[in-house]
Backbone bond lengths (Angstrom), bond angles and torsions (degrees), N, CA, C in turn:
res aa  C-N    CA-C-N  psi(-1)  N-CA   C-N-CA  omega(-1)  CA-C   N-CA-C  phi
1 M - - - 1.453 - - 1.518 110.41 -
2 Q 1.344 117.66 130.97 1.441 121.62 -179.57 1.514 110.09 -76.86
3 S 1.356 115.96 157.18 1.459 121.05 -178.58 1.518 112.03 -65.17
4 E 1.352 116.88 -22.09 1.452 120.55 -178.58 1.519 112.30 -83.25
5 T 1.307 117.63 -6.65 1.461 120.74 -177.75 1.523 111.47 -70.73
6 I 1.335 115.61 139.00 1.463 121.59 176.03 1.527 107.32 -95.91
7 T 1.309 116.81 120.92 1.467 120.37 179.32 1.529 109.55 -90.95
8 V 1.325 115.68 135.03 1.467 121.56 -172.93 1.528 110.62 -129.65
9 A 1.329 115.71 137.50 1.465 121.55 171.72 1.529 107.78 -114.70
10 I 1.334 116.15 135.51 1.462 122.20 -179.41 1.519 108.74 -109.51
11 V 1.341 116.33 126.12 1.464 120.51 -179.62 1.527 108.67 -128.86
12 D 1.314 115.40 109.42 1.470 120.99 -178.51 1.525 107.81 -160.76
13 D 1.330 117.28 140.92 1.463 118.87 -177.88 1.521 112.83 -80.57
14 N 1.323 117.92 -6.35 1.459 122.05 176.38 1.529 108.36 -88.67
15 E 1.311 116.24 101.51 1.464 120.67 -174.96 1.523 112.31 -64.14
16 E 1.324 116.57 -36.20 1.463 119.84 179.16 1.526 110.74 -64.77
17 F 1.322 116.59 -43.36 1.461 120.72 177.64 1.527 110.56 -61.93
18 C 1.321 116.88 -43.27 1.470 120.86 178.63 1.522 110.84 -58.71
19 S 1.314 115.78 -43.02 1.462 120.95 -179.00 1.530 111.10 -64.11
20 I 1.319 116.51 -42.84 1.470 121.14 179.95 1.528 110.21 -65.18
21 L 1.332 116.03 -45.50 1.462 120.00 -178.84 1.525 111.02 -67.18
22 D 1.319 116.34 -40.05 1.469 121.33 177.54 1.528 110.59 -60.26
23 E 1.320 116.29 -45.55 1.466 120.80 -179.77 1.525 110.82 -62.10
24 Y 1.327 116.19 -42.80 1.470 120.56 -178.68 1.538 111.08 -66.21
25 L 1.316 116.95 -47.80 1.466 120.32 -177.03 1.526 111.50 -69.35
26 S 1.309 116.62 -34.77 1.467 120.41 -178.08 1.521 112.99 -66.98
27 K 1.316 116.56 -17.15 1.462 120.58 176.76 1.526 112.32 -79.36
28 Q 1.324 117.04 -11.84 1.462 121.43 -179.07 1.531 109.32 -85.86
29 E 1.322 116.51 130.30 1.467 120.42 -176.03 1.523 113.12 -66.74
30 D 1.318 117.01 -26.77 1.464 120.00 -175.48 1.530 113.44 -98.37
31 I 1.320 116.88 9.52 1.464 120.67 -177.91 1.528 110.61 -129.32
32 E 1.328 115.59 136.76 1.465 120.87 175.46 1.527 109.06 -127.19
33 V 1.312 116.58 121.50 1.461 121.15 174.65 1.528 107.69 -81.66
34 V 1.326 116.01 113.62 1.470 119.90 -173.58 1.523 113.09 -94.40
35 G 1.321 116.46 -6.94 1.463 117.86 178.36 1.517 112.77 174.62
36 I 1.343 114.88 158.87 1.461 122.14 178.50 1.526 107.96 -132.10
37 A 1.322 116.00 136.91 1.460 121.10 175.38 1.522 108.38 -131.15
38 N 1.344 115.25 150.04 1.471 119.36 -176.68 1.523 113.84 -112.92
39 D 1.327 117.14 4.21 1.462 120.16 170.88 1.524 108.86 -152.62
40 G 1.317 115.62 169.15 1.450 120.25 -173.53 1.516 115.15 -64.60
41 L 1.317 117.33 -36.54 1.463 120.36 -179.88 1.530 110.96 -67.85
42 E 1.335 115.24 -41.44 1.475 119.14 174.96 1.527 109.98 -61.33
43 A 1.327 115.93 -37.00 1.464 121.17 -178.43 1.523 111.39 -61.06
44 L 1.324 116.81 -43.70 1.464 120.19 -178.98 1.533 111.14 -63.43
45 K 1.324 116.31 -39.60 1.467 119.92 177.49 1.525 110.34 -65.09
46 L 1.332 115.98 -42.24 1.465 121.27 179.81 1.526 111.12 -62.07
47 L 1.330 116.53 -43.67 1.461 120.77 -179.15 1.526 111.22 -65.21
48 E 1.311 116.13 -37.47 1.467 120.75 -179.50 1.530 110.94 -64.39
49 V 1.322 116.45 -39.04 1.465 121.04 -176.26 1.531 112.26 -82.80
50 K 1.326 117.10 -42.85 1.466 121.29 -170.80 1.527 114.36 -97.15
51 N 1.334 118.28 -26.50 1.467 122.31 179.82 1.533 112.06 46.03
52 P 1.350 118.33 61.13 1.472 121.25 -175.70 1.527 112.63 -71.43
53 N 1.329 115.42 159.97 1.467 120.47 173.99 1.523 110.85 -70.46
54 V 1.355 115.10 -40.26 1.460 121.11 -174.98 1.526 110.37 -126.33
55 L 1.324 115.36 135.64 1.460 121.85 176.09 1.527 108.38 -115.06
56 I 1.326 116.27 121.49 1.462 122.28 174.53 1.520 106.04 -99.19
57 L 1.323 116.99 113.25 1.464 121.08 -165.04 1.532 112.23 -128.36
58 D 1.324 116.08 121.36 1.463 121.37 176.71 1.525 109.52 -77.78
59 I 1.328 116.19 152.49 1.462 120.93 179.29 1.534 111.39 -77.75
60 I 1.326 116.37 -53.89 1.468 121.05 -172.52 1.525 110.25 -95.29
61 M 1.354 115.64 113.26 1.468 121.91 -179.54 1.520 109.69 -148.02
62 P 1.325 117.87 158.25 1.470 120.66 178.09 1.530 112.14 -74.47
63 H 1.320 114.89 160.39 1.476 124.82 175.22 1.536 112.95 70.25
64 L 1.322 117.08 -54.02 1.464 121.22 177.18 1.518 107.07 -149.63
65 D 1.329 117.39 120.76 1.457 118.86 -176.25 1.529 111.76 -80.29
66 G 1.331 115.52 178.11 1.458 120.03 -176.31 1.516 113.27 -60.81
67 L 1.328 117.16 -36.89 1.469 120.43 178.55 1.525 110.53 -65.27
68 G 1.323 115.64 -37.29 1.470 119.85 177.35 1.516 111.38 -64.91
69 V 1.326 116.07 -39.00 1.470 120.22 177.17 1.526 109.74 -63.05
70 L 1.330 116.89 -43.30 1.468 120.61 178.78 1.533 110.84 -59.98
71 E 1.317 116.47 -42.39 1.466 120.12 179.35 1.524 111.20 -60.62
72 E 1.318 116.18 -39.62 1.461 120.30 -179.41 1.533 111.83 -69.72
73 I 1.326 117.30 -45.20 1.474 118.64 -176.56 1.518 111.50 -73.48
74 N 1.340 117.17 -18.00 1.463 119.51 175.73 1.527 111.92 -67.18
75 Q 1.319 116.07 -16.95 1.468 120.10 178.46 1.533 111.71 -80.46
76 K 1.318 116.50 -10.39 1.462 121.39 -177.63 1.523 111.13 -89.11
77 D 1.315 116.68 151.25 1.464 121.23 176.87 1.524 111.46 -69.56
78 Q 1.326 115.65 -34.94 1.459 120.34 -178.74 1.523 108.70 -121.79
79 K 1.322 115.92 128.11 1.460 119.09 -179.69 1.518 109.84 -133.44
80 P 1.323 116.89 154.04 1.461 120.28 -178.38 1.520 112.06 -76.07
81 Y 1.321 115.09 161.24 1.460 120.88 169.85 1.525 105.55 -68.24
82 T 1.325 117.04 124.70 1.458 120.38 -170.56 1.525 112.23 -113.31
83 I 1.324 115.14 122.40 1.460 122.32 175.33 1.523 107.26 -106.76
84 M 1.315 116.55 114.97 1.457 121.11 -179.18 1.525 110.51 -87.07
85 L 1.337 115.89 141.38 1.460 122.30 177.43 1.527 109.78 -117.49
86 S 1.328 115.48 144.04 1.458 119.35 175.60 1.515 109.63 -151.92
87 A 1.313 116.03 146.41 1.462 120.72 177.74 1.518 111.13 -82.69
88 V 1.323 116.29 -15.09 1.472 120.53 179.44 1.522 109.62 -133.81
89 G 1.321 115.95 148.53 1.454 120.75 177.37 1.515 110.51 -96.45
90 Q 1.308 117.89 102.66 1.463 122.64 178.87 1.525 108.69 -116.74
91 D 1.331 115.93 120.76 1.459 120.47 -174.17 1.527 112.81 -57.39
92 K 1.322 116.37 -41.35 1.468 119.11 -177.68 1.523 111.29 -66.12
93 V 1.329 115.68 -40.86 1.463 119.90 179.09 1.524 110.19 -67.99
94 T 1.338 116.10 -43.15 1.467 120.49 178.07 1.511 110.67 -58.66
95 Q 1.320 116.00 -47.51 1.464 120.46 -179.05 1.518 111.32 -61.25
96 K 1.332 116.89 -42.21 1.464 120.77 -180.00 1.528 110.52 -63.89
97 A 1.337 116.65 -42.28 1.466 120.63 179.08 1.519 110.66 -61.50
98 I 1.318 116.45 -41.99 1.462 120.77 179.52 1.525 110.86 -66.76
99 Q 1.322 116.45 -41.12 1.460 120.29 177.63 1.529 111.53 -60.97
100 L 1.321 115.55 -33.00 1.462 120.49 -178.85 1.531 112.93 -85.00
101 G 1.334 116.71 1.34 1.460 119.00 172.46 1.510 116.76 105.16
102 A 1.342 118.28 10.11 1.462 119.55 175.64 1.529 109.15 -61.25
103 D 1.316 117.05 135.81 1.457 121.25 -177.95 1.520 113.01 -86.66
104 Y 1.317 116.04 -26.91 1.464 119.69 -179.05 1.515 108.37 -154.95
105 Y 1.326 116.08 149.61 1.463 121.49 -176.49 1.519 108.06 -132.05
106 I 1.319 117.37 126.96 1.459 120.52 -177.26 1.526 109.70 -135.80
107 I 1.330 115.44 141.87 1.460 121.16 -177.18 1.527 110.26 -100.18
108 K 1.321 116.59 133.64 1.454 122.44 176.30 1.536 109.43 -75.47
109 P 1.310 118.80 147.94 1.471 127.32 -8.76 1.525 110.26 -76.78
110 F 1.319 117.14 156.64 1.459 120.76 -178.07 1.520 110.05 -135.04
111 D 1.307 115.18 164.17 1.456 121.51 178.67 1.524 108.88 -78.10
112 F 1.323 118.41 122.37 1.468 121.87 -174.82 1.534 112.00 -64.85
113 E 1.325 117.21 -35.49 1.469 119.19 -179.53 1.519 110.81 -66.78
114 F 1.331 116.69 -41.69 1.462 120.51 176.45 1.529 110.29 -63.79
115 F 1.313 116.23 -41.49 1.464 121.78 179.21 1.529 110.31 -61.75
116 L 1.318 116.10 -42.73 1.461 121.39 178.22 1.525 110.67 -62.23
117 K 1.314 116.82 -41.54 1.469 121.24 178.45 1.521 110.78 -60.71
118 R 1.325 115.99 -39.33 1.472 119.73 -179.95 1.525 110.53 -66.60
119 I 1.323 117.77 -38.38 1.461 120.67 177.60 1.532 109.91 -62.58
120 R 1.319 116.41 -43.88 1.467 120.09 -179.99 1.527 111.67 -66.50
121 E 1.323 117.14 -35.28 1.466 120.00 177.32 1.519 111.25 -64.22
122 S 1.325 116.72 -30.55 1.463 120.67 -178.09 1.520 111.81 -62.16
123 K 1.326 116.28 -30.88 1.466 120.91 -178.38 1.519 110.89 -60.42
124 E 1.339 115.50 -48.51 1.460 120.08 179.92 1.516 110.52 -68.44
125 E 1.337 116.30 -37.05 1.460 120.17 179.96 1.526 110.88 -63.83
126 L 1.324 117.02 -43.07 1.457 120.36 178.09 1.520 111.03 -64.45
127 S 1.328 116.87 -38.74 1.464 121.82 179.97 1.515 111.35 -65.15
128 I 1.344 116.37 -46.75 1.462 120.84 179.88 1.513 110.40 -63.48
129 T 1.338 115.60 -44.40 1.466 120.08 -179.47 1.518 111.20 -60.25
130 E 1.326 116.96 -43.43 1.464 121.29 -179.69 1.530 110.93 -62.85
131 K 1.341 116.33 -44.57 1.462 119.79 -179.91 1.520 111.64 -64.81
132 T 1.347 116.15 -42.22 1.457 120.52 -179.62 1.514 110.88 -65.87
133 N 1.329 115.82 -40.28 1.459 119.98 179.15 1.522 111.27 -61.56
134 R 1.340 116.48 -39.35 1.463 119.61 -179.55 1.531 111.77 -69.64
135 S 1.338 116.50 -25.16 1.462 119.87 -174.99 1.524 112.79 -89.21
136 T 1.340 118.05 -0.60 1.454 121.00 -179.95 1.524 110.17 -113.29
137 N 1.339 114.46 169.18 1.452 119.98 179.08 1.529 111.97 -98.55
138 F 1.309 116.93 10.25 1.449 120.27 -178.47 1.530 110.40 -78.85
139 S 1.317 114.50 145.88 1.462 119.62 176.45 1.525 109.71 -75.10
140 K 1.330 115.67 166.94 1.459 119.96 178.11 1.519 110.85 -61.85
141 E 1.322 116.96 -36.16 1.458 120.34 179.80 1.522 110.74 -67.31
142 E 1.332 116.91 -40.06 1.473 119.91 178.41 1.522 110.84 -64.53
143 I 1.326 116.44 -40.76 1.468 120.37 179.67 1.524 110.00 -65.66
144 K 1.333 117.55 -42.52 1.471 120.90 176.27 1.523 110.22 -59.25
145 N 1.334 115.36 -39.61 1.461 119.67 -179.27 1.523 111.01 -67.39
146 F 1.331 117.02 -39.21 1.467 120.59 175.72 1.526 109.93 -57.02
147 E 1.326 116.35 -47.66 1.457 121.10 -177.63 1.531 111.22 -63.55
148 K 1.314 115.91 -41.34 1.461 120.71 179.40 1.520 110.97 -65.55
149 L 1.337 116.73 -47.63 1.460 121.28 -179.25 1.515 111.71 -63.64
150 S 1.328 116.75 -38.14 1.457 121.10 179.07 1.525 110.45 -60.36
151 A 1.331 116.04 -49.53 1.464 120.47 -179.61 1.528 111.48 -63.78
152 E 1.325 116.46 -44.17 1.462 120.20 -178.92 1.525 111.28 -63.22
153 M 1.338 116.09 -41.50 1.458 120.45 -174.33 1.520 112.28 -66.10
154 I 1.336 116.27 -49.93 1.462 117.61 -176.94 1.520 111.33 -71.15
155 Y 1.323 116.85 -30.99 1.468 118.93 177.46 1.525 110.19 -69.04
156 S 1.331 116.78 -39.81 1.467 120.52 -178.31 1.526 112.03 -66.66
157 L 1.334 116.92 -27.29 1.460 120.30 177.79 1.521 111.69 -78.26
158 G 1.319 117.19 -16.95 1.452 120.62 177.75 1.512 114.99 106.35
159 V 1.345 117.55 15.58 1.457 119.50 175.77 1.528 107.92 -69.38
160 P 1.331 118.80 119.16 1.471 120.21 -177.81 1.534 111.59 -61.99
161 A 1.318 116.34 130.47 1.470 120.77 -174.79 1.522 113.27 -71.23
162 H 1.338 117.10 -15.99 1.461 118.99 -173.98 1.534 113.42 -91.68
163 I 1.332 118.96 -8.32 1.463 119.11 -179.24 1.527 110.46 -92.39
164 K 1.330 115.95 153.59 1.461 120.39 -174.52 1.524 112.56 -59.42
165 G 1.324 116.20 -37.80 1.460 119.51 -178.00 1.509 113.44 -58.56
166 Y 1.332 116.85 -25.90 1.466 120.72 178.54 1.525 110.53 -60.49
167 A 1.330 116.21 -51.41 1.470 120.39 -178.62 1.528 110.71 -63.54
168 Y 1.330 116.68 -40.85 1.467 120.17 179.55 1.526 110.62 -63.37
169 L 1.323 115.48 -45.22 1.469 119.97 -179.40 1.523 111.64 -63.36
170 K 1.316 115.27 -44.10 1.467 119.52 -178.27 1.519 110.99 -58.27
171 E 1.332 116.82 -45.38 1.453 120.38 -179.44 1.517 111.51 -72.88
172 A 1.339 117.33 -35.97 1.467 120.86 178.71 1.526 110.80 -61.21
173 L 1.319 117.04 -41.19 1.462 120.69 179.94 1.527 111.31 -63.47
174 V 1.329 116.26 -41.49 1.468 119.76 178.78 1.531 110.15 -64.95
175 M 1.334 116.50 -44.60 1.461 120.81 -179.74 1.533 111.64 -60.26
176 V 1.339 115.90 -44.32 1.474 119.94 -178.69 1.521 111.02 -73.36
177 A 1.330 117.49 -36.00 1.463 120.20 177.69 1.526 110.81 -61.01
178 K 1.328 116.06 -38.53 1.473 120.95 -179.85 1.526 111.75 -81.47
179 T 1.334 116.29 -34.05 1.469 120.60 -176.81 1.524 109.01 -135.72
180 P 1.346 118.68 84.53 1.466 122.23 -176.37 1.532 113.79 -58.54
181 E 1.340 116.78 -21.06 1.462 120.07 -179.58 1.533 112.34 -60.69
182 Y 1.327 116.92 -19.36 1.467 119.77 177.35 1.526 111.53 -58.26
183 L 1.337 116.59 -28.86 1.466 119.86 -178.66 1.520 112.22 -67.20
184 N 1.329 116.87 -21.61 1.461 120.39 177.10 1.523 111.92 -84.50
185 A 1.334 116.45 -4.91 1.463 120.31 -179.11 1.524 109.80 -145.44
186 V 1.338 115.45 54.45 1.461 120.26 -175.88 1.527 111.55 -62.40
187 T 1.332 115.37 -48.85 1.474 118.32 -177.51 1.528 112.51 -78.93
188 K 1.329 117.12 -26.83 1.471 120.17 -176.26 1.521 113.13 -88.93
189 E 1.333 117.52 -28.17 1.461 119.59 -175.56 1.535 114.03 -126.94
190 L 1.346 116.90 -46.27 1.468 119.07 -174.74 1.525 111.43 -66.66
191 Y 1.316 117.82 -54.62 1.464 120.08 -179.97 1.534 112.27 -62.35
192 P 1.335 118.91 -45.12 1.467 118.51 177.15 1.529 112.80 -60.78
193 G 1.350 116.24 -37.93 1.460 119.61 178.41 1.517 111.87 -63.72
194 L 1.329 115.93 -42.73 1.464 120.10 177.08 1.521 110.97 -66.78
195 A 1.337 115.99 -37.94 1.470 120.21 179.89 1.522 110.86 -62.23
196 R 1.331 117.22 -43.04 1.465 120.58 178.02 1.519 110.43 -63.72
197 Q 1.299 115.12 -39.46 1.454 120.93 -177.33 1.526 112.08 -65.99
198 F 1.318 116.74 -37.09 1.455 121.01 -175.75 1.525 113.16 -107.19
199 D 1.333 115.98 12.34 1.462 121.56 176.40 1.530 111.72 54.28
200 T 1.323 116.01 54.05 1.452 121.72 178.73 1.527 108.44 -143.43
201 T 1.313 118.04 -159.99 1.462 121.24 -179.19 1.523 110.35 -112.92
202 P 1.339 118.26 153.97 1.469 120.73 178.17 1.529 112.81 -56.99
203 S 1.334 117.04 -38.34 1.468 119.35 -178.99 1.527 111.10 -65.64
204 R 1.338 116.68 -36.75 1.465 119.64 177.98 1.521 111.06 -68.95
205 V 1.326 116.17 -36.78 1.468 120.10 175.97 1.524 109.42 -61.17
206 E 1.318 116.08 -47.88 1.470 120.86 -179.07 1.527 111.00 -60.17
207 R 1.324 116.80 -45.68 1.469 120.65 -178.70 1.536 111.64 -65.70
208 A 1.349 115.84 -40.49 1.469 119.48 -178.99 1.530 111.03 -66.26
209 I 1.322 116.91 -39.95 1.466 120.68 177.21 1.525 109.73 -65.67
210 R 1.346 116.12 -42.22 1.464 120.26 178.36 1.530 110.44 -60.02
211 H 1.337 115.12 -44.28 1.471 119.72 -179.70 1.529 111.04 -62.43
212 S 1.334 116.84 -42.57 1.461 119.80 -178.98 1.531 111.17 -64.74
213 I 1.337 117.01 -35.63 1.467 120.64 177.28 1.526 110.26 -68.57
214 E 1.332 116.69 -41.45 1.469 121.35 178.58 1.531 109.91 -60.26
215 V 1.333 116.16 -47.68 1.467 120.63 -179.16 1.522 110.31 -61.96
216 T 1.333 115.89 -43.60 1.464 120.60 -179.37 1.521 110.96 -63.25
217 W 1.332 115.77 -42.27 1.465 120.10 -177.47 1.528 111.44 -65.53
218 N 1.324 115.61 -34.12 1.463 120.01 -176.76 1.519 113.70 -88.53
219 Q 1.337 116.47 -28.52 1.462 119.14 -172.23 1.523 113.82 -126.74
220 G 1.322 118.19 -4.88 1.459 121.48 -173.07 1.516 114.33 -79.80
221 E 1.318 114.79 -163.93 1.466 122.17 -178.62 1.529 109.11 -81.51
222 S 1.320 116.47 95.81 1.469 121.47 -169.89 1.522 113.65 -60.44
223 E 1.326 117.76 -39.58 1.467 119.75 -178.79 1.525 111.56 -67.78
224 K 1.326 116.70 -40.05 1.465 119.88 178.17 1.525 110.80 -67.81
225 I 1.338 115.69 -38.48 1.470 120.29 178.06 1.519 110.01 -63.11
226 K 1.316 116.71 -46.60 1.466 121.28 -179.82 1.530 110.95 -58.74
227 K 1.321 115.78 -45.06 1.465 120.04 -179.27 1.523 111.62 -64.83
228 M 1.333 115.98 -36.02 1.458 120.92 -176.82 1.526 112.35 -72.46
229 F 1.343 116.83 -35.79 1.464 120.33 -170.45 1.526 114.95 -116.46
230 E 1.326 118.34 4.71 1.457 120.21 -174.35 1.529 113.69 -66.30
231 H 1.327 117.59 -16.93 1.466 119.82 -179.97 1.527 112.91 -79.94
232 L 1.337 117.47 -13.83 1.462 120.08 -179.85 1.527 109.77 -69.68
233 P 1.350 118.09 132.22 1.470 121.13 179.91 1.526 112.33 -53.58
234 K 1.320 117.82 -41.18 1.469 121.06 -177.69 1.524 111.40 -66.21
235 F 1.357 116.26 -29.68 1.451 120.95 178.05 1.529 109.01 -66.65
236 K 1.336 116.10 -42.78 1.461 121.42 -178.49 1.523 111.35 -68.16
237 K 1.333 116.49 -30.89 1.463 120.25 -177.92 1.525 112.71 -83.73
238 G 1.318 117.06 -4.54 1.454 119.47 177.62 1.514 114.03 103.76
239 N 1.338 117.27 -18.68 1.460 120.55 175.70 1.516 107.18 -87.19
240 K 1.329 115.66 77.65 1.463 120.83 -161.37 1.517 115.25 -75.46
241 K 1.303 116.70 -33.59 1.458 119.22 -168.69 1.532 111.66 -71.21
242 P 1.342 118.48 122.91 1.470 120.84 -179.36 1.524 112.04 -78.91
243 T 1.305 115.98 158.09 1.465 120.52 171.96 1.527 108.42 -71.85
244 N 1.319 116.18 170.84 1.470 120.19 175.44 1.524 110.21 -55.30
245 S 1.326 115.84 -47.39 1.467 121.07 -176.53 1.520 111.13 -62.49
246 E 1.327 117.03 -42.57 1.463 120.65 179.80 1.527 110.82 -65.46
247 F 1.311 116.25 -42.66 1.462 120.93 179.82 1.525 110.19 -60.29
248 I 1.314 115.74 -48.76 1.466 120.82 -179.66 1.517 110.94 -64.84
249 A 1.336 116.74 -42.29 1.466 121.18 -177.24 1.527 111.68 -62.14
250 V 1.333 116.69 -45.19 1.468 120.97 -178.40 1.521 110.94 -63.62
251 L 1.328 116.65 -46.68 1.464 119.99 -177.67 1.524 111.85 -70.08
252 A 1.337 117.08 -39.41 1.464 120.01 179.30 1.514 110.82 -64.63
253 D 1.328 116.46 -36.45 1.470 120.43 177.66 1.520 111.07 -64.83
254 K 1.331 116.26 -38.70 1.470 120.70 176.66 1.524 110.62 -62.80
255 I 1.328 115.52 -40.55 1.464 120.50 -179.79 1.525 110.27 -63.19
256 R 1.337 116.00 -46.51 1.467 119.65 -179.69 1.517 111.76 -62.97
257 S 1.320 117.21 -38.38 1.452 120.76 -177.61 1.524 113.38 -72.98
258 N 1.350 115.66 -17.97 1.476 120.27 -179.28 1.514 112.99 -102.60
259 R 1.319 118.42 4.37 1.470 119.36 -176.41 1.511 112.00 -74.11
């Protein structure tokens, strides 16, 4: 196996689905499926032995469900990039999965090409995260807490988890919480860093974050938004909507203050 290969574990109680997904992923030169499990307890054993880069994890399973698996792997120092699968979109379940550290959430049925792209994006995201973690003085627990708080915060404001801007925002908040200097170079360093991580362009990152803020402002949790941003002078003057930088700065500051 080459060093560039992404190792993947599939955990789902639908054996036919596992077989189809395994066949599809195994055809990709840069991906190796290292194991399949059909319940949560099997999943924990598989993760212990194979230590995959990416975990594809169903929510509803016998013996131990996907949320239970997330709780267990959160106790580990090193955990895989986790893509949660569900046949139904339930806000409470989605929120719980995100709180427990799920990196991405997708509802079945899904487009396999899009799913494959997300797996490949995880490689760069894991690489960037590892490098950033080594360059800071934060402990592993503090970094885990940053990631958890970032996901909880943007989800609680009403940022839809299925749009691209959600993933960009979540990672941007962690990056700025750990390295506030990014705010002085949003267009020169933050957006390009996110673009490399997600295999896209800085302009697309900027637009996706802008779109997610627009959607949140128009459809999100208005009382939580008001409480979060009411101290901004522009909010008081009636020009309420923050720029990308202001939105990220306010939330990242909250994350740092709660660590």
